[in-house]
C-alpha positions as CSV (number, residue, x, y, z in Angstrom):
1,A,196.2,-80.6,-202.2
2,I,194.5,-83.9,-202.8
3,V,191.0,-82.3,-202.9
4,G,192.4,-79.7,-205.4
5,V,193.8,-82.5,-207.7
6,I,190.5,-84.4,-207.6
7,G,188.5,-81.2,-208.2
8,G,190.8,-80.4,-211.1
9,F,190.2,-83.8,-212.7
10,L,186.5,-83.5,-212.3
11,L,186.3,-79.9,-213.6
12,G,188.5,-80.8,-216.5
13,L,186.4,-83.9,-217.4
14,L,183.2,-81.9,-217.1
15,T,184.6,-79.2,-219.4
16,I,185.6,-81.8,-222.0
17,I,182.2,-83.5,-221.8
18,A,180.4,-80.1,-222.1
19,S,182.5,-79.1,-225.1
20,Q,181.7,-82.5,-226.8
21,K,185.2,-82.8,-228.0
22,I,186.5,-85.8,-226.2
23,T,189.8,-86.6,-227.7
24,P,192.6,-88.7,-226.2
25,I,195.0,-85.8,-226.0
26,F,192.5,-83.7,-224.0
27,V,191.9,-86.5,-221.6
28,V,195.7,-86.8,-221.1
29,L,196.0,-83.1,-220.5
30,V,193.2,-83.2,-218.0
31,L,194.9,-86.1,-216.2
32,I,198.3,-84.4,-216.2
33,A,197.3,-80.7,-215.4
34,P,196.0,-81.1,-211.8
35,P,199.2,-82.8,-210.4
36,L,201.3,-80.3,-212.3
37,G,199.4,-77.5,-210.5
38,V,200.4,-79.1,-207.2
39,I,204.0,-79.4,-208.4
40,G,204.0,-75.7,-209.3
41,D,202.8,-74.9,-205.8
42,L,205.5,-77.0,-204.2
43,F,208.1,-75.6,-206.6
44,E,207.2,-72.0,-205.6
45,S,207.2,-73.0,-201.9
46,R,210.7,-74.5,-202.3
47,L,212.0,-71.4,-204.0
48,K,210.7,-69.3,-201.1
49,R,212.3,-71.6,-198.5
50,Y,215.6,-71.6,-200.5
51,F,215.7,-67.8,-200.6
52,N,214.3,-67.5,-197.0
53,V,211.4,-65.4,-198.1
54,G,208.0,-65.5,-196.3
55,D,205.8,-63.9,-199.0
56,S,206.4,-63.4,-202.7
57,H,205.4,-59.8,-202.9
58,L,207.7,-56.8,-203.0
59,S,208.0,-54.9,-199.7
60,G,205.5,-52.0,-199.7
61,F,203.8,-53.3,-202.9
62,N,201.2,-55.8,-201.8
63,I,198.7,-56.1,-204.6
64,I,196.7,-58.9,-202.9
65,P,196.7,-58.1,-199.1
66,G,196.7,-61.2,-196.9
67,H,197.5,-63.6,-199.7
68,G,201.3,-63.5,-199.7
69,G,201.7,-62.0,-203.2
70,V,200.7,-62.6,-206.8
71,L,203.0,-65.5,-207.2
72,D,201.4,-67.3,-204.2
73,R,198.1,-67.1,-206.1
74,T,199.4,-68.1,-209.5
75,D,202.1,-70.6,-208.6
76,A,200.0,-73.6,-209.7
77,L,199.9,-72.1,-213.2
78,I,203.7,-72.3,-213.7
79,W,203.8,-75.9,-214.9
80,V,200.3,-76.1,-216.2
81,V,200.7,-73.2,-218.6
82,T,204.0,-74.6,-219.7
83,L,202.3,-78.0,-220.5
84,F,199.6,-76.3,-222.5
85,Y,202.1,-74.1,-224.3
86,I,204.2,-77.1,-225.3
87,Y,201.0,-78.9,-226.5
88,F,200.0,-75.9,-228.6
89,L,203.4,-75.6,-230.1
90,I,203.5,-79.3,-231.0
91,S,199.9,-79.3,-232.4
92,G,200.2,-75.9,-234.1
93,V,197.0,-74.7,-232.6
94,G,196.8,-71.0,-231.9
95,V,200.5,-70.3,-231.5
């Protein structure tokens, strides 16, 4: 999880530098997004424990075999996508 957060920071910063659009809000988003990804992962794990579910796929409908279901692959996006959606709503960009 720590390596993922650090990697997220570095990849985000490299993306901002490569796009040559370094603005304070993008730097803030890059600093907030990786920890939110970890929080999304922990949130999904907590939901599975609460409902006593091992994997998040439907029985007999395993799209990604061996990975525990689609939600297990996309759980980090839950809060990150929400953050960017709120940013786009506030800024009026693309929504």
